[in-house]
N, C-alpha and C positions, 0 to 999 in steps of 0.2 A: 784100859781095855775092858775092864769090868763094867764101867759106866756105859760104854758103847753096846756091850752085849745085853745088859739089862734094859736099856732104853732105846734100842734100835728103832723101833716104830716111831717113838716120840721125836727122836732126833731127825729122822727122815721127813716126818710130817712138818717139823719146825723149819727145816731147810726149804721144803716146797712152799710153805706158807710165806717165808721171807721173800723168796723169789716172786711169788704171786703178788704180794702187797707192794713190792718195789715196782714191779711192772704196772700195777694199778695206779700208783702215784704218778709214774711217768706219763701214762696214757691220759689220765685226767688232767694233768698239767698241760699237756699238748692240746687237748680238746678245749679247755678254758681259754688258753692263749689264742687258739684259732678263732673261737667265738669272739674274744675281745678285739682281735684284729679286724674281723669282718664288721663288728659294730662300732669301730673307732673308739674303743675304751682305752683310757690311759693305763700305763704300765703299773702305777702305784695301786690302783683299784684292782687290777688283775692279780697282782701279787697277794693282796689281802684275801681275795676269794680263794686263791690256791692254798693259802695258809690254813684257812678254815676247813677246806676239803681235806687237806692232809691230816689235820687234827682228827677229823671224823674217821678217816682211814686208819690212823694209828690206834684209835680206840677200838675199832673193829679187830685189828691185828692182836691187840692185847687180849681181847675177849676170846679170840680163837686160840691163842697160846694157852690161856687158862683151861680151855676145854681140852686141848690136846694133851696137856700134862696132867690132867685129872685132878686139879686142885679140889679139895673137899668143899662142898657147897656151903657148909657152916662157916668155914674160914673166909670164903668170899663174902658172905653176908655180914660177917663181923667187920671186915675191912671196909666194905661199901657203906655200911651204916655209920661207921666212924667218920669216913670221908664225907659222906652226905651231911652229917650233922655239922661238921666244921664248915663246909662250904655253904650250907643253908643258913647258918648263923651269920657268916661273913657277908653273904650276898642278899640277905633278906631285904635290907634297905635299898639295895642296888639292883633289883630285879629288872629294871629297864635297860641295863647294859645288854643283857641277852636279847631283848627285844630290838634294840638298836642294831646289834650285829646282824641279826636275822633280817631286819629291814634293809641293811646295807647290801646283803647278798641278793635280796629280791630286787633292789634298785639296780644292781649291777646287771642282772640278767633280763629284766623285763620292763623297766620303766622307760617312758618315751623321751625323756629329756637327757641331755648330755652336758658336759662341761662346755661353757661358752654360750649356751642357750639362755635367753631371757624368759623367765617364767613369772607367772602370777599365782600366788597361793591365796586361795579363797578362804580366808579366815574371817569370821564375823567380827571379832574384836580387833585383830591386827592384820589386815590384808597387806601382803608384801609383793612388790614387783621388783625383781632383781635378776642379775646375771649369775648363773651357776659358776662359781670359781673353782670349787673342788668338791668331790664326793668322797668322804672318808668312811671308816668302819662304823663310826658312831654319829657323825654329823655331816650336814651339807653346808658348805660355806657359800653364802650369797653376797653379792655386792650390789647395793642399790645405786640408782642414778646419781645420788648425792655423794657416793664414795663410801658410804657406811657398810661395814662388813656385818652381816647377820649370820649367826651360826644356828642352824635349824636341825633339831634331832631327826634322824632317819625315820623313826617310827611314826612321827607326826606327819611326815610327808605322805605316808601311805593312808593316813586318815583324812587328809584334806583334799579338796578339789584343786587341781592345778591346770592352768592354761599355759601353753607355750606361745609366748608373744613373738619371739624371734628365734628361729633355729640357727645354730652356729654356722650352718652352711649358707645361710642367706647373706646377701650383700647389703641388705637394708640397715639403716642406722637405728640405734636404740631410741625409742620415742618416749618422751615424758608422759 
């Protein structure tokens, strides 16, 4: 009872915060699923985007809890600098991972091609014409007319010009 008497305001705020962020996660999940259904996006890609959005919401919730419970600023800075140092050293050589994840989310919401479309990537050195087999968090899997599987990083797709040769809703055949 002493805990409740001393920290009544913080406990009530924490309860309200938990309810708010649970509702926020549910609402964002439903909105993303509704968007995915209207744009004919596959379930696997939808789940990846929802997972990334939930991660962002969880980070916001932890930040709000830190503010509610009045953790000392110097303690937060010590913890964050330690975590940032470890993550920075571990990820320095792999910075493109974050770029690919971000690109995957952008491809999910706004790119004009879908799985089953035949696309042409306008690359000066290695032009590719292939069918989109899968769009993952890091890579797009393409299948050429020769049956070769090409794995293309998401971030490069945003940097290259792309033509849609055949939309997956078309009845026309793949042309060499």
